[in-house]
MARBAMI-428853 format. One record per atom (N, C-alpha, C): atom name; residue number from 1; chain; x, y, z. Coordinates in nm, 4 decimals, padded with zeros to 6 digits, m for minus. Example, Ala and Ser with C-alpha at 12.3 -4.5 7.8 and 13.67 -1.06 7.14 Angstrom:
BEGIN
<atome = N, num = 1, chaine = A, east = 01.3190, north = m00.5690, up = 00.7800>
<atome = CA, num = 1, chaine = A, east = 01.2300, north = m00.4500, up = 00.7800>
<atome = C, num = 1, chaine = A, east = 01.3200, north = m00.3300, up = 00.7800>
<atome = N, num = 2, chaine = A, east = 01.2850, north = m00.2250, up = 00.7080>
<atome = CA, num = 2, chaine = A, east = 01.3670, north = m00.1060, up = 00.7140>
<atome = C, num = 2, chaine = A, east = 01.2900, north = 00.0030, up = 00.7870>
//
This chain:
BEGIN
<atome = N, num = 1, chaine = A, east = 00.7086, north = 02.0043, up = m01.4499>
<atome = CA, num = 1, chaine = A, east = 00.7018, north = 01.8990, up = m01.3834>
<atome = C, num = 1, chaine = A, east = 00.6719, north = 01.7639, up = m01.4234>
<atome = N, num = 2, chaine = A, east = 00.7330, north = 01.6695, up = m01.3047>
<atome = CA, num = 2, chaine = A, east = 00.7472, north = 01.4887, up = m01.3870>
<atome = C, num = 2, chaine = A, east = 00.6275, north = 01.4528, up = m01.3840>
<atome = N, num = 3, chaine = A, east = 00.5886, north = 01.3824, up = m01.4753>
<atome = CA, num = 3, chaine = A, east = 00.4901, north = 01.2541, up = m01.4062>
<atome = C, num = 3, chaine = A, east = 00.4299, north = 01.2069, up = m01.3035>
<atome = N, num = 4, chaine = A, east = 00.3441, north = 01.1945, up = m01.2347>
<atome = CA, num = 4, chaine = A, east = 00.2969, north = 01.1433, up = m01.1420>
<atome = C, num = 4, chaine = A, east = 00.2968, north = 00.9944, up = m01.1442>
<atome = N, num = 5, chaine = A, east = 00.3558, north = 00.8903, up = m00.9768>
<atome = CA, num = 5, chaine = A, east = 00.3658, north = 00.7404, up = m01.0336>
<atome = C, num = 5, chaine = A, east = 00.2780, north = 00.7426, up = m00.9351>
<atome = N, num = 6, chaine = A, east = 00.2344, north = 00.6220, up = m00.9555>
<atome = CA, num = 6, chaine = A, east = 00.0655, north = 00.5720, up = m00.9111>
<atome = C, num = 6, chaine = A, east = 00.1786, north = 00.4082, up = m00.8935>
<atome = N, num = 7, chaine = A, east = 00.1670, north = 00.3432, up = m00.7531>
<atome = CA, num = 7, chaine = A, east = 00.2373, north = 00.2226, up = m00.7142>
<atome = C, num = 7, chaine = A, east = 00.1125, north = 00.1751, up = m00.6283>
<atome = N, num = 8, chaine = A, east = 00.0616, north = 00.0356, up = m00.6687>
<atome = CA, num = 8, chaine = A, east = 00.0267, north = 00.0086, up = m00.5886>
<atome = C, num = 8, chaine = A, east = 00.0968, north = m00.1638, up = m00.5318>
<atome = N, num = 9, chaine = A, east = 00.1200, north = m00.2009, up = m00.3569>
<atome = CA, num = 9, chaine = A, east = 00.1569, north = m00.2956, up = m00.3427>
<atome = C, num = 9, chaine = A, east = 00.0270, north = m00.3915, up = m00.3018>
<atome = N, num = 10, chaine = A, east = m00.0007, north = m00.5014, up = m00.3465>
<atome = CA, num = 10, chaine = A, east = m00.1080, north = m00.5776, up = m00.3193>
<atome = C, num = 10, chaine = A, east = m00.1432, north = m00.7375, up = m00.2361>
<atome = N, num = 11, chaine = A, east = m00.2218, north = m00.7255, up = m00.1953>
<atome = CA, num = 11, chaine = A, east = m00.2407, north = m00.9034, up = m00.1091>
<atome = C, num = 11, chaine = A, east = m00.1499, north = m00.9231, up = m00.0264>
<atome = N, num = 12, chaine = A, east = m00.0744, north = m00.8123, up = 00.0636>
<atome = CA, num = 12, chaine = A, east = m00.0195, north = m00.8172, up = 00.1767>
<atome = C, num = 12, chaine = A, east = m00.0696, north = m00.9075, up = 00.2736>
<atome = N, num = 13, chaine = A, east = m00.0214, north = m00.9994, up = 00.3315>
<atome = CA, num = 13, chaine = A, east = m00.0762, north = m01.0866, up = 00.4412>
<atome = C, num = 13, chaine = A, east = m00.1670, north = m00.9695, up = 00.5608>
<atome = N, num = 14, chaine = A, east = m00.0202, north = m00.9012, up = 00.5657>
<atome = CA, num = 14, chaine = A, east = m00.0596, north = m00.7905, up = 00.6772>
<atome = C, num = 14, chaine = A, east = m00.0169, north = m00.6912, up = 00.6746>
<atome = N, num = 15, chaine = A, east = m00.0745, north = m00.5337, up = 00.6588>
<atome = CA, num = 15, chaine = A, east = m00.0072, north = m00.4469, up = 00.6545>
<atome = C, num = 15, chaine = A, east = m00.0213, north = m00.3652, up = 00.8467>
<atome = N, num = 16, chaine = A, east = 00.0711, north = m00.3610, up = 00.9092>
<atome = CA, num = 16, chaine = A, east = 00.0774, north = m00.2866, up = 00.9792>
<atome = C, num = 16, chaine = A, east = 00.1326, north = m00.1311, up = 01.0192>
<atome = N, num = 17, chaine = A, east = 00.0679, north = m00.0324, up = 01.0454>
<atome = CA, num = 17, chaine = A, east = 00.0737, north = 00.1041, up = 00.9903>
<atome = C, num = 17, chaine = A, east = 00.1316, north = 00.1871, up = 01.1120>
<atome = N, num = 18, chaine = A, east = 00.1449, north = 00.2510, up = 01.0390>
<atome = CA, num = 18, chaine = A, east = 00.2106, north = 00.3384, up = 01.1921>
<atome = C, num = 18, chaine = A, east = 00.1271, north = 00.4420, up = 01.2393>
<atome = N, num = 19, chaine = A, east = 00.0352, north = 00.4288, up = 01.2021>
<atome = CA, num = 19, chaine = A, east = m00.0574, north = 00.5532, up = 01.2715>
<atome = C, num = 19, chaine = A, east = m00.0428, north = 00.5270, up = 01.4631>
<atome = N, num = 20, chaine = A, east = m00.1107, north = 00.6074, up = 01.4952>
<atome = CA, num = 20, chaine = A, east = m00.1191, north = 00.6298, up = 01.6131>
<atome = C, num = 20, chaine = A, east = m00.1861, north = 00.4856, up = 01.7239>
<atome = N, num = 21, chaine = A, east = m00.2558, north = 00.4148, up = 01.6541>
<atome = CA, num = 21, chaine = A, east = m00.2878, north = 00.3219, up = 01.7584>
<atome = C, num = 21, chaine = A, east = m00.2314, north = 00.1610, up = 01.6878>
<atome = N, num = 22, chaine = A, east = m00.1391, north = 00.1716, up = 01.5917>
<atome = CA, num = 22, chaine = A, east = m00.0672, north = 00.0646, up = 01.4960>
<atome = C, num = 22, chaine = A, east = m00.1569, north = m00.0405, up = 01.4601>
<atome = N, num = 23, chaine = A, east = m00.2486, north = m00.0029, up = 01.3759>
<atome = CA, num = 23, chaine = A, east = m00.3457, north = m00.1058, up = 01.3479>
<atome = C, num = 23, chaine = A, east = m00.2436, north = m00.1857, up = 01.2657>
<atome = N, num = 24, chaine = A, east = m00.3452, north = m00.3095, up = 01.2793>
<atome = CA, num = 24, chaine = A, east = m00.2611, north = m00.3882, up = 01.1712>
<atome = C, num = 24, chaine = A, east = m00.3706, north = m00.4686, up = 01.1205>
<atome = N, num = 25, chaine = A, east = m00.3680, north = m00.4689, up = 00.9614>
<atome = CA, num = 25, chaine = A, east = m00.4990, north = m00.4690, up = 00.8851>
<atome = C, num = 25, chaine = A, east = m00.4609, north = m00.6073, up = 00.7888>
<atome = N, num = 26, chaine = A, east = m00.5060, north = m00.7359, up = 00.8322>
<atome = CA, num = 26, chaine = A, east = m00.5227, north = m00.8518, up = 00.7382>
<atome = C, num = 26, chaine = A, east = m00.5653, north = m00.8236, up = 00.5947>
<atome = N, num = 27, chaine = A, east = m00.5074, north = m00.8742, up = 00.4971>
<atome = CA, num = 27, chaine = A, east = m00.5172, north = m00.8844, up = 00.3939>
<atome = C, num = 27, chaine = A, east = m00.5493, north = m00.7848, up = 00.2837>
<atome = N, num = 28, chaine = A, east = m00.4771, north = m00.7105, up = 00.2884>
<atome = CA, num = 28, chaine = A, east = m00.4540, north = m00.5416, up = 00.2256>
<atome = C, num = 28, chaine = A, east = m00.3920, north = m00.5147, up = 00.1640>
<atome = N, num = 29, chaine = A, east = m00.4487, north = m00.4044, up = 00.1065>
<atome = CA, num = 29, chaine = A, east = m00.3505, north = m00.3063, up = m00.0415>
<atome = C, num = 29, chaine = A, east = m00.2922, north = m00.1929, up = 00.0399>
<atome = N, num = 30, chaine = A, east = m00.2102, north = m00.1578, up = m00.0207>
<atome = CA, num = 30, chaine = A, east = m00.1032, north = m00.0258, up = m00.0121>
<atome = C, num = 30, chaine = A, east = m00.1358, north = 00.0490, up = m00.0660>
<atome = N, num = 31, chaine = A, east = m00.1815, north = 00.1992, up = m00.1413>
<atome = CA, num = 31, chaine = A, east = m00.1868, north = 00.2726, up = m00.2813>
<atome = C, num = 31, chaine = A, east = m00.0766, north = 00.3688, up = m00.2103>
<atome = N, num = 32, chaine = A, east = 00.0267, north = 00.4139, up = m00.3111>
<atome = CA, num = 32, chaine = A, east = 00.1686, north = 00.5035, up = m00.3228>
<atome = C, num = 32, chaine = A, east = 00.0882, north = 00.5775, up = m00.4293>
<atome = N, num = 33, chaine = A, east = 00.0774, north = 00.7459, up = m00.4054>
<atome = CA, num = 33, chaine = A, east = 00.1024, north = 00.8233, up = m00.5202>
<atome = C, num = 33, chaine = A, east = 00.2495, north = 00.9450, up = m00.5177>
<atome = N, num = 34, chaine = A, east = 00.2809, north = 00.9355, up = m00.5873>
<atome = CA, num = 34, chaine = A, east = 00.3998, north = 01.0689, up = m00.5637>
<atome = C, num = 34, chaine = A, east = 00.5104, north = 01.0298, up = m00.4213>
<atome = N, num = 35, chaine = A, east = 00.5471, north = 00.8758, up = m00.4280>
<atome = CA, num = 35, chaine = A, east = 00.5799, north = 00.8949, up = m00.2793>
<atome = C, num = 35, chaine = A, east = 00.5517, north = 00.9013, up = m00.1485>
<atome = N, num = 36, chaine = A, east = 00.3760, north = 00.9659, up = m00.1619>
<atome = CA, num = 36, chaine = A, east = 00.3151, north = 00.9331, up = m00.0606>
<atome = C, num = 36, chaine = A, east = 00.1399, north = 00.8456, up = m00.0431>
<atome = N, num = 37, chaine = A, east = 00.1607, north = 00.7883, up = 00.0817>
<atome = CA, num = 37, chaine = A, east = 00.0403, north = 00.6789, up = 00.1035>
<atome = C, num = 37, chaine = A, east = m00.0948, north = 00.7769, up = 00.0611>
<atome = N, num = 38, chaine = A, east = m00.1609, north = 00.7051, up = 00.0010>
<atome = CA, num = 38, chaine = A, east = m00.2804, north = 00.7649, up = 00.0229>
<atome = C, num = 38, chaine = A, east = m00.4003, north = 00.6566, up = 00.0569>
<atome = N, num = 39, chaine = A, east = m00.3778, north = 00.5018, up = 00.0268>
<atome = CA, num = 39, chaine = A, east = m00.4866, north = 00.4691, up = 00.1059>
<atome = C, num = 39, chaine = A, east = m00.3773, north = 00.3226, up = 00.1317>
<atome = N, num = 40, chaine = A, east = m00.4849, north = 00.2526, up = 00.2097>
<atome = CA, num = 40, chaine = A, east = m00.4267, north = 00.1249, up = 00.3290>
<atome = C, num = 40, chaine = A, east = m00.6109, north = 00.0283, up = 00.3738>
<atome = N, num = 41, chaine = A, east = m00.5792, north = m00.0296, up = 00.2968>
<atome = CA, num = 41, chaine = A, east = m00.7055, north = m00.0969, up = 00.3359>
<atome = C, num = 41, chaine = A, east = m00.7159, north = m00.1951, up = 00.2357>
<atome = N, num = 42, chaine = A, east = m00.8803, north = m00.2789, up = 00.2385>
<atome = CA, num = 42, chaine = A, east = m00.8844, north = m00.3645, up = 00.1657>
<atome = C, num = 42, chaine = A, east = m00.8389, north = m00.3164, up = m00.0086>
<atome = N, num = 43, chaine = A, east = m00.8399, north = m00.4247, up = m00.1065>
<atome = CA, num = 43, chaine = A, east = m00.7985, north = m00.4443, up = m00.2130>
<atome = C, num = 43, chaine = A, east = m00.8911, north = m00.3831, up = m00.2959>
<atome = N, num = 44, chaine = A, east = m00.8935, north = m00.3004, up = m00.3949>
<atome = CA, num = 44, chaine = A, east = m00.9254, north = m00.2353, up = m00.4885>
<atome = C, num = 44, chaine = A, east = m00.9123, north = m00.2263, up = m00.6188>
<atome = N, num = 45, chaine = A, east = m00.9961, north = m00.3120, up = m00.6865>
<atome = CA, num = 45, chaine = A, east = m00.9236, north = m00.2744, up = m00.8167>
<atome = C, num = 45, chaine = A, east = m00.9918, north = m00.1797, up = m00.9398>
<atome = N, num = 46, chaine = A, east = m00.9562, north = m00.2491, up = m01.0525>
<atome = CA, num = 46, chaine = A, east = m01.0362, north = m00.1133, up = m01.1288>
<atome = C, num = 46, chaine = A, east = m00.9642, north = 00.0089, up = m01.1609>
<atome = N, num = 47, chaine = A, east = m00.8576, north = 00.0323, up = m01.0820>
<atome = CA, num = 47, chaine = A, east = m00.7533, north = 00.1831, up = m01.1341>
<atome = C, num = 47, chaine = A, east = m00.5919, north = 00.1007, up = m01.2107>
<atome = N, num = 48, chaine = A, east = m00.5749, north = 00.2131, up = m01.2920>
<atome = CA, num = 48, chaine = A, east = m00.4506, north = 00.1976, up = m01.3137>
<atome = C, num = 48, chaine = A, east = m00.3250, north = 00.2416, up = m01.2530>
<atome = N, num = 49, chaine = A, east = m00.2121, north = 00.1259, up = m01.2608>
<atome = CA, num = 49, chaine = A, east = m00.1072, north = 00.1623, up = m01.1565>
<atome = C, num = 49, chaine = A, east = m00.0262, north = 00.1550, up = m01.2676>
<atome = N, num = 50, chaine = A, east = 00.1056, north = 00.2549, up = m01.2228>
<atome = CA, num = 50, chaine = A, east = 00.2110, north = 00.2261, up = m01.2722>
<atome = C, num = 50, chaine = A, east = 00.3010, north = 00.1307, up = m01.2595>
<atome = N, num = 51, chaine = A, east = 00.2931, north = 00.0774, up = m01.1445>
<atome = CA, num = 51, chaine = A, east = 00.3659, north = m00.0286, up = m01.1090>
<atome = C, num = 51, chaine = A, east = 00.2873, north = m00.1657, up = m00.9877>
<atome = N, num = 52, chaine = A, east = 00.3379, north = m00.2789, up = m00.9685>
<atome = CA, num = 52, chaine = A, east = 00.1879, north = m00.3351, up = m00.8894>
<atome = C, num = 52, chaine = A, east = 00.3454, north = m00.4362, up = m00.8194>
<atome = N, num = 53, chaine = A, east = 00.3495, north = m00.4566, up = m00.6916>
<atome = CA, num = 53, chaine = A, east = 00.4322, north = m00.4904, up = m00.6169>
<atome = C, num = 53, chaine = A, east = 00.3287, north = m00.6417, up = m00.5667>
<atome = N, num = 54, chaine = A, east = 00.3324, north = m00.7228, up = m00.5390>
<atome = CA, num = 54, chaine = A, east = 00.2559, north = m00.9000, up = m00.5160>
<atome = C, num = 54, chaine = A, east = 00.3018, north = m00.8952, up = m00.3902>
<atome = N, num = 55, chaine = A, east = 00.2518, north = m00.8803, up = m00.2696>
<atome = CA, num = 55, chaine = A, east = 00.3265, north = m00.8664, up = m00.1390>
<atome = C, num = 55, chaine = A, east = 00.2569, north = m01.0298, up = m00.0333>
<atome = N, num = 56, chaine = A, east = 00.2184, north = m01.0975, up = m00.1160>
<atome = CA, num = 56, chaine = A, east = 00.1558, north = m01.2273, up = m00.0885>
<atome = C, num = 56, chaine = A, east = 00.2535, north = m01.2904, up = 00.0328>
<atome = N, num = 57, chaine = A, east = 00.2400, north = m01.3342, up = 00.1569>
<atome = CA, num = 57, chaine = A, east = 00.3506, north = m01.3960, up = 00.2500>
<atome = C, num = 57, chaine = A, east = 00.3965, north = m01.3133, up = 00.3227>
<atome = N, num = 58, chaine = A, east = 00.3817, north = m01.1798, up = 00.2867>
<atome = CA, num = 58, chaine = A, east = 00.4455, north = m01.0378, up = 00.3673>
<atome = C, num = 58, chaine = A, east = 00.3761, north = m00.9526, up = 00.4049>
<atome = N, num = 59, chaine = A, east = 00.4839, north = m00.9164, up = 00.4783>
<atome = CA, num = 59, chaine = A, east = 00.3738, north = m00.8296, up = 00.6500>
<atome = C, num = 59, chaine = A, east = 00.4900, north = m00.6849, up = 00.5529>
<atome = N, num = 60, chaine = A, east = 00.3484, north = m00.5739, up = 00.5077>
<atome = CA, num = 60, chaine = A, east = 00.3857, north = m00.4255, up = 00.4671>
<atome = C, num = 60, chaine = A, east = 00.3901, north = m00.3550, up = 00.5993>
<atome = N, num = 61, chaine = A, east = 00.5101, north = m00.2618, up = 00.6049>
<atome = CA, num = 61, chaine = A, east = 00.4906, north = m00.1784, up = 00.7161>
<atome = C, num = 61, chaine = A, east = 00.5233, north = 00.0061, up = 00.6417>
<atome = N, num = 62, chaine = A, east = 00.4142, north = 00.0269, up = 00.6045>
<atome = CA, num = 62, chaine = A, east = 00.4291, north = 00.1441, up = 00.4934>
<atome = C, num = 62, chaine = A, east = 00.4687, north = 00.2607, up = 00.6018>
<atome = N, num = 63, chaine = A, east = 00.5450, north = 00.3121, up = 00.5690>
<atome = CA, num = 63, chaine = A, east = 00.5720, north = 00.4601, up = 00.6456>
<atome = C, num = 63, chaine = A, east = 00.6492, north = 00.4589, up = 00.7401>
<atome = N, num = 64, chaine = A, east = 00.7231, north = 00.3058, up = 00.7786>
<atome = CA, num = 64, chaine = A, east = 00.8624, north = 00.2971, up = 00.8584>
<atome = C, num = 64, chaine = A, east = 00.9418, north = 00.3660, up = 00.7571>
<atome = N, num = 65, chaine = A, east = 01.0375, north = 00.4312, up = 00.8418>
<atome = CA, num = 65, chaine = A, east = 01.1605, north = 00.4758, up = 00.7785>
<atome = C, num = 65, chaine = A, east = 01.3084, north = 00.4557, up = 00.9226>
//
């Protein structure tokens, strides 16, 4: 089994969720572990990530395929 990867998309101007309510969250981060979205919301520091993507000035739509 391969190593787990943990990616953080940080400082998005807006995150548009794909949940039933299609929530829009301002100034949010998205954390992905092994290809699965595990967290959407306020910035969380103090964790180690394999990669960090700076999304300032962007709208992020996690789960949109």
